[in-house]
C-alpha positions in Angstrom: 1.8 -9.6 -65.2 3.9 -8.6 -62.3 5.9 -11.3 -60.5 5.4 -14.0 -63.2 8.2 -13.1 -65.7 10.9 -14.6 -63.5 9.3 -18.1 -63.6 11.4 -20.7 -65.3 9.3 -23.1 -67.5 10.3 -26.4 -69.0 7.8 -27.5 -71.7 7.7 -31.0 -73.1 5.7 -31.4 -76.3 5.8 -34.0 -79.1 9.1 -35.4 -78.1 10.8 -32.0 -77.8 11.8 -30.0 -74.8 11.8 -26.2 -74.5 12.9 -23.7 -71.8 10.9 -20.5 -71.5 12.3 -17.8 -69.3 11.2 -14.2 -69.5 10.6 -13.6 -73.3 13.0 -16.2 -74.7 12.1 -19.7 -75.8 14.8 -22.3 -76.6 14.9 -26.0 -77.4 16.9 -28.1 -74.8 17.3 -31.6 -73.5 15.3 -31.9 -70.2 17.7 -34.3 -68.4 21.0 -32.6 -69.5 20.4 -28.9 -70.2 18.2 -27.9 -67.2 20.4 -26.1 -64.6 19.5 -26.8 -61.0 19.7 -23.1 -60.1 16.1 -22.2 -59.5 12.6 -23.6 -59.2 11.1 -25.0 -62.3 7.5 -25.3 -63.7 7.5 -28.5 -65.8 4.7 -28.6 -68.3 4.5 -31.9 -70.2 2.4 -34.1 -72.4 4.1 -37.0 -70.6 5.3 -38.6 -73.8 3.1 -41.7 -74.4 0.3 -40.5 -72.0 -3.4 -40.7 -72.9 -6.0 -38.3 -71.4 -9.6 -39.4 -71.1 -12.9 -38.3 -69.6 -14.6 -41.5 -68.3 -17.7 -42.3 -66.4 -17.1 -45.2 -64.0 -19.4 -47.3 -61.8 -17.8 -46.5 -58.5 -18.0 -43.9 -55.7 -15.8 -40.9 -55.9 -13.1 -42.3 -53.6 -12.7 -45.5 -55.7 -13.0 -43.8 -59.1 -9.2 -43.8 -59.8 -8.9 -47.5 -59.1 -11.7 -48.5 -61.5 -10.4 -46.1 -64.2 -6.8 -47.5 -63.9 -8.2 -51.0 -64.2 -10.1 -50.1 -67.3 -7.1 -48.5 -68.9 -5.0 -51.5 -68.1 -7.5 -53.9 -69.6 -8.1 -51.8 -72.7 -4.9 -53.0 -74.2 -3.6 -49.4 -74.9 -0.7 -50.1 -72.5 1.4 -53.2 -72.3 3.0 -52.3 -69.0 1.8 -51.1 -65.5 -0.3 -47.9 -65.7 -0.4 -44.8 -63.3 -3.1 -42.2 -63.3 -3.0 -38.5 -62.8 -6.4 -37.2 -61.9 -7.4 -33.7 -63.1 -11.1 -33.6 -62.2 -13.8 -35.7 -60.6 -17.6 -35.2 -60.2 -20.1 -37.3 -58.4 -23.1 -38.4 -60.4 -24.8 -40.5 -57.7 -23.6 -42.8 -54.9 -22.2 -45.4 -57.4 -21.3 -43.3 -60.5 -18.5 -40.8 -61.0 -17.2 -38.7 -63.9 -13.4 -38.5 -63.9 -10.9 -36.7 -66.2 -7.4 -38.2 -66.0 -4.1 -38.7 -67.8 -2.8 -42.3 -68.0 0.8 -43.1 -68.5 3.2 -46.0 -68.0 4.3 -46.2 -64.4 7.9 -46.3 -65.6 7.6 -42.8 -67.0 5.6 -41.6 -64.0 8.4 -42.8 -61.7 11.1 -41.3 -63.9 9.6 -37.8 -63.7 9.3 -37.9 -59.9 12.8 -39.4 -59.5 14.3 -36.6 -61.6 12.4 -34.0 -59.6 13.5 -35.4 -56.2 17.1 -35.4 -57.4 17.2 -31.6 -57.7 17.9 -29.1 -55.0 15.2 -26.7 -56.1 11.5 -27.4 -56.4 10.0 -28.9 -59.5 6.2 -28.4 -60.1 4.8 -30.8 -62.6 1.8 -29.7 -64.8 0.4 -32.4 -67.1 -0.8 -30.7 -70.3 -4.5 -31.2 -69.7 -4.1 -29.6 -66.2 -3.2 -26.4 -68.1 -6.2 -26.8 -70.5 -8.6 -27.6 -67.6 -7.4 -24.5 -65.8 -8.0 -22.3 -68.8 -11.5 -23.9 -69.2 -12.4 -23.2 -65.6 -11.3 -19.5 -65.9 -12.9 -18.7 -69.2 -15.9 -21.0 -69.8 -18.5 -19.7 -67.3 -21.8 -21.5 -67.3 -22.0 -22.2 -71.0 -20.0 -24.9 -72.8 -16.7 -24.0 -74.3 -14.4 -26.0 -76.6 -10.6 -25.5 -76.2 -8.3 -26.7 -79.0 -4.6 -26.7 -78.5 -2.8 -27.1 -81.8 0.9 -28.2 -81.7 2.9 -30.0 -84.3 0.5 -32.5 -86.0 -1.8 -32.8 -83.0 -4.8 -31.0 -81.6 -5.8 -31.6 -78.0 -9.5 -31.1 -77.3 -11.2 -30.2 -74.0 -14.9 -29.4 -73.9 -17.0 -28.4 -70.9 -18.0 -25.5 -68.7 -16.8 -24.1 -65.4 -18.2 -27.0 -63.4 -18.3 -30.0 -65.7 -16.0 -31.7 -68.2 -17.8 -33.2 -71.2 -15.1 -34.5 -73.5 -11.3 -34.8 -73.7 -9.3 -36.2 -76.7 -6.3 -35.8 -79.0 -6.7 -35.8 -82.8 -3.6 -36.5 -84.9 -2.6 -36.0 -88.5 -0.1 -38.1 -90.5 2.3 -35.2 -91.1 2.5 -31.4 -91.1 1.6 -30.7 -94.7 -1.2 -28.3 -95.5 -3.4 -31.1 -96.8 -3.0 -33.1 -93.6 -3.6 -29.9 -91.6 -6.9 -29.5 -93.3 -7.8 -33.1 -92.6 -6.8 -32.6 -89.0 -9.2 -29.7 -88.5 -12.0 -31.6 -90.3 -11.5 -34.3 -87.7 -11.6 -31.8 -84.9 -14.9 -30.3 -86.2 -16.3 -33.8 -86.6 -15.4 -34.6 -83.0 -17.1 -31.4 -81.8 -20.3 -32.2 -83.7 -20.3 -35.7 -82.3 -20.0 -34.4 -78.7 -22.8 -31.9 -79.3 -25.1 -34.7 -80.6 -24.3 -37.3 -77.9 -24.6 -34.9 -75.0 -27.5 -32.8 -76.2 -25.6 -29.5 -76.0 -24.7 -26.7 -78.2 -21.1 -25.4 -78.1 -21.1 -21.9 -79.6 -17.7 -20.7 -78.3 -14.3 -21.9 -79.3 -10.9 -21.0 -77.8 -7.8 -22.0 -79.8 -4.3 -22.1 -78.4 -1.3 -22.3 -80.7 2.3 -23.4 -80.3 5.6 -22.1 -81.7 5.5 -24.7 -84.5 1.9 -24.3 -85.8 0.3 -22.2 -88.4 -2.8 -19.9 -87.9 -6.0 -21.8 -87.4 -8.1 -22.0 -90.6 -11.4 -20.1 -90.4 -14.5 -21.9 -89.2 -17.3 -22.5 -91.7 -19.8 -19.6 -91.3 -22.8 -22.0 -91.1 -21.4 -23.4 -87.8 -21.9 -20.0 -86.2 -19.0 -20.3 -83.7 -17.7 -17.4 -81.6 -13.9 -17.4 -81.5 -12.4 -16.4 -78.1 -8.9 -15.4 -77.2 -6.9 -15.2 -74.0 -4.1 -13.2 -75.6 -0.7 -14.1 -76.9 2.9 -13.9 -75.7 5.6 -12.5 -78.0 8.8 -14.5 -77.6 12.2 -14.9 -79.3 12.6 -18.5 -80.6 16.2 -18.7 -81.8 16.5 -15.6 -84.0 12.8 -15.3 -84.9 10.0 -13.5 -83.1 6.9 -15.6 -82.6 3.5 -15.1 -81.0 2.3 -18.0 -78.9 -1.0 -18.1 -77.0 -0.2 -21.3 -75.1 2.4 -19.3 -73.1 -0.3 -17.0 -72.0 -2.2 -20.0 -70.7 0.8 -21.0 -68.6 0.7 -17.7 -66.8 -2.9 -18.5 -65.7 -1.8 -21.5 -63.7 -1.6 -21.7 -59.9 1.2 -23.7 -58.2 -1.6 -25.5 -56.2 -2.6 -27.3 -59.4 0.8 -28.9 -59.8 0.8 -32.7 -59.6 3.7 -32.6 -57.1 4.2 -33.9 -53.5 3.1 -31.6 -50.8 6.8 -31.2 -49.7 7.8 -29.9 -53.1 4.9 -27.4 -53.1 5.9 -26.3 -49.6 9.5 -25.8 -50.7 8.3 -23.8 -53.7 6.0 -21.6 -51.5 8.9 -20.9 -49.1 11.1 -19.9 -51.9 8.5 -17.6 -53.3 7.8 -16.0 -49.9 11.5 -15.6 -49.0 11.8 -12.0 -50.2 8.7 -11.0 -48.4 9.8 -12.9 -45.2 13.3 -11.2 -45.5 11.6 -7.8 -45.7 9.3 -8.6 -42.8 12.3 -9.8 -40.8 14.2 -6.6 -41.6 11.3 -4.5 -40.6 10.9 -6.4 -37.4 14.6 -5.8 -36.6 14.3 -2.1 -37.4 11.1 -1.9 -35.2 12.7 -3.7 -32.3 15.9 -1.7 -32.6 13.9 1.5 -32.6 11.9 0.3 -29.7 15.0 -0.6 -27.7 16.5 2.8 -28.4 13.3 4.6 -27.4 13.0 2.4 -24.2 16.6 3.1 -23.3 16.1 6.9 -23.7 12.8 6.8 -21.8 14.4 4.8 -18.9 17.1 7.4 -18.7 14.4 10.1 -18.3 12.6 8.1 -15.7 15.9 7.5 -13.8 16.6 11.3 -13.7 13.1 12.0 -12.5 13.3 9.3 -9.8 16.6 10.8 -8.6 15.0 14.3 -8.4 12.0 12.8 -6.4 14.4 11.0 -4.1 16.3 14.2 -3.4 13.1 16.0 -2.7 11.9 13.3 -0.4 15.2 13.3 1.5 15.0 17.0 1.9 11.4 16.7 3.3 12.6 14.2 5.9 15.4 16.5 6.9 13.1 19.6 7.1 10.2 17.9 8.9 11.4 15.4 11.5 8.8 12.8 12.4 7.5 13.0 16.0 7.6 9.8 18.0 4.2 9.1 19.5 4.1 6.9 22.6 1.6 4.2 21.9 2.6 1.4 24.4 0.2 2.5 27.1 -2.7 2.9 24.6 -2.0 -0.5 23.1 -1.9 -2.0 26.6 -5.2 -0.4 27.5 -6.8 -1.7 24.3 -5.6 -5.2 25.0 -7.0 -5.1 28.5 -10.4 -4.0 27.2 -10.3 -6.8 24.6 -9.4 -9.3 27.3 -12.2 -8.1 29.6 -14.6 -8.3 26.7 -13.8 -11.8 25.8 -13.2 -13.5 29.2 -16.2 -15.3 30.7 -17.6 -13.7 33.9 -17.8 -15.6 37.1 -21.5 -15.7 36.7 -21.1 -17.4 33.3 -18.8 -20.0 34.9 -21.3 -20.7 37.7 -24.1 -21.1 35.1 -21.9 -23.5 33.1 -21.2 -25.6 36.2 -24.8 -25.6 37.4 -26.1 -26.6 34.1 -23.6 -29.5 33.9 -24.3 -31.0 37.4 -26.8 -33.8 37.1 -29.6 -34.5 39.7 -28.4 -36.2 42.8 -25.1 -34.3 42.8 -24.3 -31.0 44.5 -21.4 -28.5 44.4 -19.9 -27.7 47.8 -17.0 -25.5 46.7 -16.4 -23.5 43.4 -13.2 -21.6 42.9 -12.2 -19.6 39.8 -8.8 -18.0 39.1 -8.4 -15.7 36.1 -5.1 -15.2 34.2 -4.4 -13.1 31.1 -5.9 -15.6 28.7 -7.7 -18.3 30.7 -9.7 -19.1 33.7 -8.9 -22.0 36.1 -11.8 -23.6 37.9 -11.9 -26.1 40.8 -15.2 -27.8 41.5 -15.6 -29.9 44.8 -18.9 -31.6 45.3 -20.9 -34.6 46.7 -23.3 -37.2 45.4 -25.8 -38.8 47.8 -26.5 -41.9 45.8 -25.1 -45.4 45.0 -21.7 -45.7 43.5 -23.0 -46.6 40.1 -25.3 -43.6 39.9 -22.7 -41.3 41.4 -20.0 -42.3 39.0 -22.3 -42.1 36.0 -23.3 -38.6 37.0 -19.6 -37.7 37.5 -18.7 -38.8 33.9 -21.7 -36.9 32.5 -20.5 -33.8 34.4 -17.0 -33.9 32.9 -18.3 -34.7 29.4 -20.7 -31.7 29.5 -18.0 -29.3 30.6 -15.7 -30.5 27.8 -18.5 -29.7 25.3 -18.7 -26.2 26.8 -15.1 -25.5 26.0 -13.4 -26.5 29.3 -10.3 -28.6 29.4 -10.2 -31.1 32.2 -6.8 -30.9 33.9 -7.4 -33.3 36.8 -10.2 -35.3 38.4 -10.7 -37.2 41.7 -13.6 -39.4 42.7 -13.9 -40.9 46.2 -16.8 -43.1 47.3 -18.3 -44.5 50.5 -21.3 -46.8 50.8 -24.0 -44.2 50.3 -22.0 -41.0 49.6 -19.3 -40.0 47.0 -17.1 -36.9 46.8 -15.5 -35.6 43.6 -13.0 -32.9 42.6 -12.6 -31.5 39.0 -9.9 -29.1 37.9 -10.8 -27.2 34.7 -9.2 -24.6 32.4 -11.0 -22.5 29.8 -9.0 -20.3 27.4 -10.6 -17.2 26.2 -7.9 -15.1 24.5 -4.7 -15.9 22.7 -1.8 -13.5 23.0 
């Protein structure tokens, strides 16, 4: 398997600690002999831990709380308990199946404290996380029983790809052949009990061995079991060559299954991606360098072409002198036409004044003077009516002319008993220079 041989594994089983790197397995002391030079995958039975599959009367989100309370009250631990959850499945709104490993909080804290004290990442895999991963990858839709035999113990996990039915550990008194036979009789009895209680038939069995276990004794033919295998790893243990199937199971694991804080997983992911990131960075540097060189060369070509074009343009200016065209008279004529077009005619001015003069008032003199952009108008008239009516008509006259666009420059209103005279000076602009 490409890319997996460089992993450094620390394996804790039955009170012993092993280091597995490449094809060599050696026994070490976890807290003294593990060099902090690389990332570590720590696979452990967590010493005094117990793994159970339990059905609790609680929603999924509260299943761990109820399970931890049940383990604390069971009397199997005489100190605070922590839970590591491997799998949960909702039965209904108030019932949940849960597979977990329970261990003293003291041990749980010690493992995480040791991991945090290292410079490199430590990914913690409880033993049943490895077994559950193998079950998920190999079981399919039909039930499968996985037995992991190590020292005088057999760890049992039964289920299919989606559901865990049973989890337990069987133990013998010692490692003698007689006790080994008794141990496997206990395992077969457990399997028959699970089949009877759950109404299922487990026809397939997958057995994993460790470096200190003998081959599994044959299953009785009447039980009609199909024995599966995931392969074995050949390793050197001291001076001996051993074949161990559990090491093949380790290589089926994903770092995402580790019971490790997200920061540790992130650090591990960065370490694993560092060669690829370095390569991508190098390729980016090469790409941008090549692009800069190409751009520099292309700019030099464009500069040379621009210089040639400038020379040709300068030569054309020298060869064909531009003729100066007199345009002032034309522009002056166009402006006069525009002014004549926009200025109001005298008739238009007369109509504006006539329309603005109210009844009872008459215009005696009307004078209009035109300039370049305006017309100045003087209106002199009389009102043969009382002062009140005359002055009201005068105000209406000036207001109407303002609405027509005239600006009132000056006004004069003189009155006698029955006659009034008025003078209005106006300006109307029609063109802005």
